[in-house]
KOLDRENDO-681822 format. One record per residue (C-alpha): residue number from 1; residue in one letter; y, x, z. Coordinates in pm, whole numbers. Layout:
<rs>
- n | res | Y | X | Z
- NUM | A | Y | X | Z
...
</rs>
This chain:
<rs>
- n | res | Y | X | Z
- 1 | M | -107 | -128 | -1427
- 2 | L | -152 | -320 | -1101
- 3 | L | -359 | -634 | -1080
- 4 | D | -191 | -971 | -1042
- 5 | P | -104 | -1008 | -668
- 6 | S | -315 | -1323 | -650
- 7 | T | -625 | -1117 | -735
- 8 | Q | -546 | -803 | -534
- 9 | S | -751 | -710 | -230
- 10 | L | -528 | -697 | 79
- 11 | P | -220 | -777 | -134
- 12 | E | 23 | -701 | 150
- 13 | A | -96 | -337 | 155
- 14 | H | -213 | -291 | -206
- 15 | A | -91 | 42 | -356
- 16 | S | 151 | 77 | -64
- 17 | V | 65 | 437 | 31
- 18 | R | 234 | 688 | -197
- 19 | V | 21 | 950 | -375
- 20 | P | 219 | 1249 | -510
- 21 | R | 191 | 1314 | -882
- 22 | S | 105 | 1663 | -1009
- 23 | A | 78 | 1800 | -653
- 24 | G | -162 | 2064 | -525
- 25 | F | -510 | 1990 | -393
- 26 | F | -422 | 1973 | -24
- 27 | R | -106 | 1765 | -67
- 28 | T | -302 | 1517 | -277
- 29 | L | -591 | 1513 | -28
- 30 | K | -347 | 1445 | 257
- 31 | A | -231 | 1129 | 79
- 32 | Y | -589 | 1004 | 51
- 33 | L | -690 | 1081 | 410
- 34 | G | -708 | 767 | 625
- 35 | P | -945 | 504 | 482
- 36 | G | -1244 | 728 | 561
- 37 | L | -1141 | 748 | 927
- 38 | M | -1105 | 370 | 945
- 39 | V | -1455 | 333 | 803
- 40 | A | -1594 | 603 | 1034
- 41 | V | -1485 | 391 | 1331
- 42 | G | -1767 | 147 | 1254
- 43 | Y | -2018 | 430 | 1289
- 44 | M | -1913 | 513 | 1644
- 45 | D | -1850 | 163 | 1785
- 46 | P | -1992 | 42 | 2120
- 47 | G | -2299 | -97 | 1946
- 48 | N | -2405 | 258 | 1857
- 49 | W | -2374 | 375 | 2215
- 50 | A | -2664 | 170 | 2351
- 51 | T | -2911 | 291 | 2085
- 52 | D | -2799 | 654 | 2114
- 53 | I | -2823 | 647 | 2494
- 54 | A | -3169 | 489 | 2483
- 55 | G | -3288 | 740 | 2221
- 56 | G | -3163 | 1043 | 2413
- 57 | A | -3282 | 924 | 2755
- 58 | Q | -3633 | 836 | 2639
- 59 | F | -3707 | 1102 | 2380
- 60 | G | -3469 | 1390 | 2442
- 61 | Y | -3334 | 1550 | 2126
- 62 | R | -3619 | 1435 | 1901
- 63 | L | -3427 | 1146 | 1743
- 64 | L | -3129 | 1359 | 1639
- 65 | S | -3286 | 1379 | 1292
- 66 | V | -3264 | 998 | 1270
- 67 | V | -2891 | 1010 | 1353
- 68 | L | -2849 | 1271 | 1079
- 69 | I | -3048 | 1076 | 817
- 70 | S | -2863 | 754 | 904
- 71 | N | -2535 | 937 | 854
- 72 | L | -2647 | 1067 | 515
- 73 | F | -2732 | 707 | 418
- 74 | A | -2383 | 607 | 531
- 75 | I | -2216 | 881 | 324
- 76 | L | -2403 | 760 | 14
- 77 | L | -2331 | 390 | 65
- 78 | Q | -1964 | 441 | 150
- 79 | H | -1925 | 651 | -164
- 80 | L | -2060 | 357 | -367
- 81 | A | -1825 | 117 | -187
- 82 | L | -1511 | 320 | -253
- 83 | K | -1618 | 380 | -613
- 84 | L | -1661 | 5 | -667
- 85 | G | -1314 | -67 | -531
- 86 | I | -1138 | 204 | -731
- 87 | A | -1328 | 161 | -1059
- 88 | T | -1312 | -219 | -1078
- 89 | G | -1003 | -306 | -873
- 90 | R | -1222 | -547 | -677
- 91 | D | -1356 | -523 | -324
- 92 | L | -1723 | -601 | -263
- 93 | A | -1653 | -959 | -155
- 94 | Q | -1447 | -1031 | -470
- 95 | A | -1717 | -872 | -687
- 96 | C | -1981 | -1098 | -529
- 97 | R | -1768 | -1409 | -586
- 98 | E | -1718 | -1324 | -951
- 99 | H | -2079 | -1224 | -1022
- 100 | Y | -2296 | -1475 | -835
- 101 | S | -2315 | -1853 | -850
- 102 | R | -2109 | -2053 | -603
- 103 | P | -2404 | -2133 | -368
- 104 | V | -2519 | -1769 | -360
- 105 | S | -2165 | -1646 | -303
- 106 | I | -2112 | -1893 | -17
- 107 | G | -2443 | -1786 | 137
- 108 | L | -2342 | -1420 | 123
- 109 | W | -2005 | -1510 | 274
- 110 | V | -2170 | -1689 | 568
- 111 | L | -2397 | -1389 | 630
- 112 | A | -2100 | -1152 | 611
- 113 | E | -1905 | -1365 | 861
- 114 | I | -2202 | -1363 | 1099
- 115 | A | -2220 | -984 | 1070
- 116 | I | -1847 | -948 | 1140
- 117 | A | -1876 | -1181 | 1439
- 118 | A | -2167 | -967 | 1567
- 119 | T | -1959 | -653 | 1516
- 120 | D | -1663 | -806 | 1696
- 121 | L | -1896 | -919 | 1974
- 122 | A | -2004 | -559 | 2031
- 123 | E | -1641 | -448 | 2036
- 124 | V | -1537 | -719 | 2283
- 125 | I | -1826 | -641 | 2517
- 126 | G | -1776 | -265 | 2486
- 127 | S | -1406 | -288 | 2567
- 128 | A | -1474 | -525 | 2860
- 129 | I | -1741 | -290 | 3001
- 130 | A | -1498 | 3 | 2968
- 131 | L | -1223 | -187 | 3155
- 132 | N | -1478 | -276 | 3423
- 133 | L | -1589 | 87 | 3460
- 134 | L | -1234 | 225 | 3470
- 135 | F | -1053 | -37 | 3679
- 136 | G | -1324 | -253 | 3834
- 137 | M | -1199 | -544 | 3626
- 138 | P | -1446 | -836 | 3608
- 139 | L | -1620 | -857 | 3271
- 140 | A | -1491 | -1209 | 3206
- 141 | V | -1129 | -1097 | 3261
- 142 | G | -1178 | -793 | 3037
- 143 | I | -1318 | -1013 | 2762
- 144 | V | -1013 | -1242 | 2774
- 145 | I | -775 | -942 | 2765
- 146 | T | -930 | -823 | 2441
- 147 | A | -769 | -1123 | 2270
- 148 | V | -442 | -928 | 2287
- 149 | D | -586 | -690 | 2026
- 150 | V | -496 | -947 | 1761
- 151 | L | -126 | -906 | 1840
- 152 | L | -157 | -527 | 1837
- 153 | L | -311 | -528 | 1490
- 154 | L | -40 | -758 | 1355
- 155 | W | 231 | -531 | 1493
- 156 | L | 69 | -220 | 1346
- 157 | Q | 29 | -373 | 1000
- 158 | H | 391 | -483 | 1009
- 159 | K | 480 | -114 | 1051
- 160 | G | 282 | -24 | 738
- 161 | F | -78 | 55 | 656
- 162 | R | -24 | 427 | 719
- 163 | M | 75 | 350 | 1078
- 164 | L | -252 | 163 | 1130
- 165 | E | -444 | 465 | 997
- 166 | L | -254 | 702 | 1229
- 167 | V | -337 | 494 | 1536
- 168 | V | -704 | 487 | 1437
- 169 | A | -699 | 866 | 1385
- 170 | G | -538 | 915 | 1726
- 171 | L | -806 | 709 | 1902
- 172 | I | -1079 | 902 | 1718
- 173 | F | -923 | 1225 | 1848
- 174 | V | -941 | 1084 | 2203
- 175 | I | -1312 | 1008 | 2157
- 176 | L | -1375 | 1357 | 2013
- 177 | A | -1193 | 1524 | 2302
- 178 | C | -1385 | 1323 | 2562
- 179 | F | -1724 | 1406 | 2414
- 180 | G | -1628 | 1769 | 2361
- 181 | Y | -1581 | 1789 | 2738
- 182 | E | -1903 | 1596 | 2803
- 183 | L | -2105 | 1833 | 2584
- 184 | I | -1967 | 2141 | 2761
- 185 | A | -2039 | 1983 | 3101
- 186 | S | -2395 | 1879 | 3009
- 187 | Q | -2490 | 2230 | 2886
- 188 | P | -2756 | 2120 | 2635
- 189 | D | -3026 | 2356 | 2509
- 190 | V | -2874 | 2461 | 2173
- 191 | R | -3209 | 2571 | 2026
- 192 | A | -3369 | 2236 | 2120
- 193 | V | -3072 | 2050 | 1974
- 194 | M | -3107 | 2234 | 1642
- 195 | G | -3481 | 2161 | 1645
- 196 | G | -3409 | 1791 | 1697
- 197 | L | -3226 | 1781 | 1363
- 198 | I | -3552 | 1853 | 1179
- 199 | P | -3737 | 1530 | 1081
- 200 | R | -4083 | 1490 | 1232
- 201 | L | -4378 | 1262 | 1162
- 202 | E | -4388 | 1159 | 1528
- 203 | V | -4088 | 933 | 1471
- 204 | V | -4304 | 713 | 1246
- 205 | T | -4636 | 736 | 1435
- 206 | N | -4493 | 666 | 1783
- 207 | P | -4416 | 288 | 1801
- 208 | G | -4158 | 324 | 2079
- 209 | M | -3980 | 603 | 1899
- 210 | L | -3989 | 416 | 1568
- 211 | Y | -3837 | 105 | 1725
- 212 | I | -3540 | 297 | 1865
- 213 | A | -3509 | 499 | 1543
- 214 | I | -3471 | 178 | 1342
- 215 | G | -3221 | 54 | 1597
- 216 | I | -3017 | 372 | 1544
- 217 | L | -3026 | 314 | 1168
- 218 | G | -2921 | -49 | 1208
- 219 | A | -2639 | 41 | 1445
- 220 | T | -2515 | 327 | 1229
- 221 | V | -2493 | 174 | 880
- 222 | M | -2256 | -120 | 927
- 223 | P | -2241 | -395 | 660
- 224 | H | -1877 | -486 | 722
- 225 | N | -1777 | -126 | 643
- 226 | L | -1892 | -167 | 284
- 227 | Y | -1654 | -460 | 235
- 228 | L | -1377 | -279 | 424
- 229 | H | -1398 | 49 | 235
- 230 | S | -1405 | -110 | -111
- 231 | S | -1073 | -274 | -22
- 232 | I | -868 | -21 | 173
- 233 | V | -914 | 260 | -81
- 234 | Q | -694 | 45 | -304
- 235 | T | -399 | 90 | -67
- 236 | R | -323 | 419 | -249
- 237 | D | -84 | 402 | -546
- 238 | Y | -294 | 621 | -778
- 239 | P | -243 | 554 | -1152
- 240 | R | -464 | 261 | -1258
- 241 | T | -596 | 459 | -1554
- 242 | E | -937 | 619 | -1611
- 243 | T | -800 | 963 | -1520
- 244 | G | -618 | 826 | -1216
- 245 | R | -929 | 643 | -1098
- 246 | A | -1148 | 952 | -1145
- 247 | T | -907 | 1154 | -929
- 248 | A | -891 | 877 | -669
- 249 | I | -1271 | 858 | -646
- 250 | K | -1294 | 1236 | -599
- 251 | F | -1040 | 1253 | -316
- 252 | A | -1153 | 930 | -151
- 253 | T | -1509 | 1066 | -143
- 254 | I | -1389 | 1386 | 26
- 255 | D | -1198 | 1175 | 281
- 256 | S | -1501 | 955 | 344
- 257 | T | -1748 | 1242 | 378
- 258 | I | -1533 | 1442 | 620
- 259 | S | -1470 | 1133 | 832
- 260 | L | -1838 | 1035 | 847
- 261 | L | -1930 | 1389 | 952
- 262 | L | -1693 | 1339 | 1248
- 263 | A | -1875 | 1014 | 1322
- 264 | F | -2206 | 1203 | 1309
- 265 | F | -2073 | 1453 | 1565
- 266 | I | -1978 | 1171 | 1803
- 267 | N | -2308 | 980 | 1763
- 268 | A | -2505 | 1302 | 1802
- 269 | S | -2296 | 1390 | 2109
- 270 | I | -2386 | 1061 | 2279
- 271 | L | -2756 | 1119 | 2217
- 272 | I | -2736 | 1486 | 2323
- 273 | L | -2548 | 1391 | 2640
- 274 | A | -2808 | 1126 | 2724
- 275 | A | -3089 | 1373 | 2663
- 276 | A | -2935 | 1654 | 2866
- 277 | A | -2821 | 1433 | 3154
- 278 | F | -3103 | 1177 | 3177
- 279 | H | -3419 | 1276 | 2987
- 280 | F | -3458 | 1618 | 3146
- 281 | S | -3366 | 1494 | 3494
- 282 | G | -3635 | 1226 | 3510
- 283 | N | -3402 | 930 | 3438
- 284 | Q | -3572 | 839 | 3113
- 285 | Q | -3531 | 462 | 3148
- 286 | V | -3152 | 467 | 3123
- 287 | A | -3058 | 249 | 2826
- 288 | D | -2754 | 71 | 2967
- 289 | I | -2392 | 189 | 2926
- 290 | A | -2304 | 100 | 3285
- 291 | D | -2605 | 287 | 3426
- 292 | A | -2519 | 591 | 3214
- 293 | H | -2164 | 583 | 3350
- 294 | R | -2282 | 565 | 3711
- 295 | L | -2526 | 854 | 3678
- 296 | L | -2316 | 1104 | 3480
- 297 | D | -2106 | 1248 | 3764
- 298 | P | -2391 | 1310 | 4012
- 299 | L | -2627 | 1444 | 3745
- 300 | L | -2376 | 1673 | 3572
- 301 | G | -2199 | 1771 | 3894
- 302 | V | -1849 | 1731 | 3751
- 303 | G | -1588 | 1478 | 3856
- 304 | M | -1443 | 1373 | 3521
- 305 | A | -1761 | 1303 | 3321
- 306 | S | -1789 | 933 | 3406
- 307 | I | -1416 | 867 | 3364
- 308 | L | -1399 | 1033 | 3022
- 309 | F | -1715 | 849 | 2917
- 310 | A | -1542 | 517 | 2994
- 311 | V | -1215 | 628 | 2830
- 312 | A | -1406 | 714 | 2511
- 313 | L | -1581 | 377 | 2525
- 314 | L | -1248 | 195 | 2556
- 315 | A | -1099 | 393 | 2266
- 316 | S | -1411 | 316 | 2060
- 317 | G | -1387 | -55 | 2134
- 318 | Q | -1016 | -74 | 2050
- 319 | N | -1060 | 121 | 1729
- 320 | S | -1349 | -96 | 1617
- 321 | T | -1141 | -405 | 1688
- 322 | L | -870 | -294 | 1446
- 323 | T | -1110 | -229 | 1159
- 324 | G | -1347 | -520 | 1230
- 325 | T | -1075 | -783 | 1220
- 326 | L | -933 | -628 | 904
- 327 | A | -1280 | -652 | 746
- 328 | G | -1285 | -1020 | 844
- 329 | Q | -968 | -1084 | 646
- 330 | I | -1109 | -899 | 342
- 331 | V | -1436 | -1093 | 349
- 332 | M | -1275 | -1437 | 379
- 333 | E | -1012 | -1372 | 113
- 334 | G | -1261 | -1204 | -119
- 335 | F | -1542 | -1460 | -108
- 336 | L | -1331 | -1774 | -86
- 337 | N | -1009 | -1661 | -252
- 338 | L | -848 | -1822 | 51
- 339 | R | -525 | -1678 | 185
- 340 | L | -463 | -1749 | 552
- 341 | K | -183 | -1606 | 760
- 342 | P | -316 | -1279 | 909
- 343 | W | -271 | -1391 | 1270
- 344 | V | -470 | -1710 | 1204
- 345 | R | -757 | -1519 | 1043
- 346 | R | -775 | -1263 | 1322
- 347 | L | -750 | -1521 | 1595
- 348 | I | -1046 | -1708 | 1443
- 349 | T | -1253 | -1387 | 1425
- 350 | R | -1170 | -1290 | 1781
- 351 | L | -1242 | -1636 | 1927
- 352 | I | -1583 | -1643 | 1757
- 353 | A | -1670 | -1325 | 1947
- 354 | I | -1492 | -1399 | 2275
- 355 | I | -1646 | -1741 | 2341
- 356 | P | -2017 | -1637 | 2350
- 357 | A | -1933 | -1311 | 2531
- 358 | L | -1731 | -1499 | 2795
- 359 | V | -2002 | -1760 | 2849
- 360 | V | -2272 | -1494 | 2891
- 361 | A | -2053 | -1283 | 3123
- 362 | L | -1981 | -1583 | 3347
- 363 | L | -2343 | -1702 | 3358
- 364 | Y | -2545 | -1379 | 3353
- 365 | G | -2305 | -1097 | 3436
- 366 | E | -2355 | -733 | 3339
- 367 | R | -2722 | -757 | 3239
- 368 | G | -2655 | -1054 | 3013
- 369 | T | -2371 | -881 | 2829
- 370 | S | -2587 | -571 | 2778
- 371 | E | -2862 | -783 | 2622
- 372 | L | -2602 | -960 | 2406
- 373 | L | -2484 | -616 | 2287
- 374 | V | -2838 | -532 | 2174
- 375 | L | -2871 | -871 | 2002
- 376 | S | -2552 | -807 | 1806
- 377 | Q | -2707 | -490 | 1661
- 378 | V | -3021 | -680 | 1556
- 379 | I | -2802 | -934 | 1374
- 380 | L | -2623 | -650 | 1195
- 381 | S | -2954 | -498 | 1089
- 382 | I | -3067 | -826 | 934
- 383 | Q | -2743 | -872 | 740
- 384 | L | -2719 | -514 | 613
- 385 | S | -2955 | -567 | 318
- 386 | F | -2739 | -854 | 189
- 387 | A | -2444 | -617 | 154
- 388 | V | -2631 | -309 | 32
- 389 | V | -2823 | -474 | -254
- 390 | P | -2513 | -624 | -429
- 391 | L | -2329 | -293 | -381
- 392 | V | -2604 | -90 | -549
- 393 | Q | -2645 | -357 | -820
- 394 | F | -2274 | -363 | -909
- 395 | T | -2222 | 14 | -909
- 396 | S | -2528 | 52 | -1136
- 397 | D | -2388 | -201 | -1388
- 398 | R | -2213 | -28 | -1681
- 399 | L | -2031 | -347 | -1780
- 400 | K | -1855 | -352 | -1442
- 401 | M | -1814 | 20 | -1380
- 402 | G | -1764 | 166 | -1729
- 403 | R | -1773 | 546 | -1719
- 404 | F | -1799 | 536 | -1339
- 405 | V | -2145 | 371 | -1340
- 406 | N | -2406 | 539 | -1120
- 407 | P | -2594 | 811 | -1311
- 408 | F | -2973 | 774 | -1320
- 409 | W | -3037 | 1007 | -1025
- 410 | L | -2781 | 829 | -806
- 411 | K | -2908 | 485 | -910
- 412 | T | -3264 | 588 | -819
- 413 | L | -3155 | 732 | -486
- 414 | A | -2938 | 430 | -400
- 415 | W | -3215 | 179 | -477
- 416 | G | -3457 | 392 | -273
- 417 | V | -3223 | 380 | 26
- 418 | A | -3172 | 4 | -20
- 419 | V | -3549 | -63 | -26
- 420 | L | -3604 | 160 | 279
- 421 | I | -3332 | -25 | 472
- 422 | I | -3487 | -361 | 380
- 423 | V | -3835 | -250 | 493
- 424 | L | -3718 | -91 | 819
- 425 | N | -3492 | -381 | 914
- 426 | G | -3776 | -626 | 833
- 427 | Y | -3997 | -431 | 1073
- 428 | L | -3725 | -436 | 1339
- 429 | L | -3683 | -812 | 1301
- 430 | V | -4058 | -877 | 1335
- 431 | E | -4085 | -651 | 1640
- 432 | T | -3783 | -816 | 1804
- 433 | V | -3912 | -1168 | 1743
- 434 | L | -4262 | -1085 | 1865
- 435 | G | -4154 | -923 | 2178
</rs>
């Protein structure tokens, strides 16, 4: 039985994607594929690019293990998010509103809105930088053009949620194709790459490496994705029974894991490209997207490297825009039980990001927008704990989850990850404030 429309998450898309009954494994999996890709977008957005480029340029392949560990954290947390949505019929924002007192719930809503604004800020800046690199368009003009994304999202949703997922999947394929070419052109040392996937104590003992490693973690695990995933998994019309929910959780987890492994490939590719092109050529101080773009062609000796780099950046920014603004709608409706017209909600989200980005671009130019991009990732790191802790708490509560409650081993692992994230992001905040 479906929930009352007034309590459904994303009511306009709730249970709108057909799931075949009594079909084979692959036909059923096909119906569930989509939400994982939309979530994976947040793990390859422009905010990730700066940290991956800095890590590869400064330390070669040695931080690849951090990208891998961050991705494993993401797989775990997104599994908890989708399980919460399917098992309870509530997204994370709705669950917070129902569980916590009004002041606590409002506080969490404000923090979530700040995180979404920071995410959107990174997307706006990333898209504007990509337009500048491809067409020489001034950053301020590119930032204004990104406002059109709101209209694109409205048109796509009007065509159905499946159409939105297909567009996201298509843009991810563009990014994959671009970085596939970049990896071939950069000719990385395969043995060194494989060695970089092995964790090493140096990451913790070297302050510079630790700082960037925490930045990679903060940029990889995105708080808005936890709200997003717990909602969009409910777009499938699986039977709202215990058996139907168990099947939905199984297939949604497969979808999520496959999609996040694709995100890992893209993040790892950015770091590998930066290492191969910059670290081993003596350009170890490259930490800026624009500098990376300028240096790729002469260092790799191929004519398309810089263009495809910018194309992938533009596709990343546009993809992140679609999912970030959707997360904004979920957060506002979930925490406040407030239903605004979709175009109003998305226009508000976009203006919150465009205004500071436009002011900084006009006053400080390219360097200012790059610093603002880094600041947006710090803000996301701070907010992450306030999304992870409620998620782990709710999915470990038998009264909420019933038979789908986290088993002891998963509860222990999830709380361990949550505590580690809190400690590392606290360290990052102190280091950022002090200098």
